[in-house]
N, C-alpha and C positions, 0 to 999 in steps of 0.2 A: 850825449846827441848830435852837437854839433860837429864832434870830429869822426864819427860815422856819418854824418851827413858829407863832410869835405870827402872822405874817402869812396864811397860810392858817388859823388856826382847828382847827390837829388835834394831838394830842400828840406831843412829840419821839420816843417808840418808834414810833409809827405813822409819820410823815413817814421815819423811818431804815429800816423794812421796805420801804416803798415804795421810797425809792430804791434800797434795794440790789436787793431783785427785781425791778425795772425796768431795770435795768443789761443792756447788750447781754451776753450769753454766761453770764446767769444762768440756770440752770434749776430751782432751787429754793434755798428760804430756811429755814432753823434757826429754829424760835421755841420759844423753851422758857417756857410757862404755867404757873403753879400756882395758879390763881383761873380760874371759868369768865368771868368779866368780862375778865380779862387775853388769854385766848384770843380771845373777841367781839371786842375791841381789836384786838392782833393781826389777826384774818381782815379786818376790816373796813380795814384800812392798804392793802388792794386798791381800797377802795370809790374814790378820788379820782385825781384828777391834779395832778401838783405843775406849776405853770407855771414854762415854759421858760424864763425870766430866773430865777426861783429855783432850777431845778432847774442851770442853768447854774452859779450857785453855790456848791450842793452838790459837783456834779462839781469845781470848784475847789478846795475845801475838801479831799476824798477824793483828789486828784491822787496816785498816787506817784511817788517820788524813781526817776526812773531810776539813777541810781547808788546806790542803797540796794541790799542785798540782798535777791531772791536775783537782781534783775534784773543787778546787776553782772558773774554770772557768764557774760551772753552778752555782755560788751564785746567787741571784735577784741583788745584786749591780751588780758585773760584768756584768753579762747579759745585764741591761737595758744599761750598755756602749756599749757593742757589736751591740746592736740595736739603738744607737744612740735616747734612751728613746723612740721609739716609739711603738705602740700598733701593735704589730704582731697579725694577725687574720687569721685563714684558709679560702683559696679561696671560695667565693659561688657564685653561678649563679645570677646575678642581675634580678631582678624581672621587667617584661615588663609590661606598665601600658595597 
């Protein structure tokens, strides 16, 4: 974060807010400001674009470990335990003879 911040000449907090706010699927970002200057800085985090190669570095650094909680819950092995090794099929209307 600090390296990217230095390269684009923006404070780390602005870079972090920009990165989070522009992630796919993010619809809002919580900002906590106690001073007007901090609020203005937070809002200006949306006034620039992080270059693609630097954004890729931030994406790599922020990558989640798919084996960590809560993502491990969705692994096939754990799902089998949750379902009691039973096959779960969608409901279907019974065919009448």
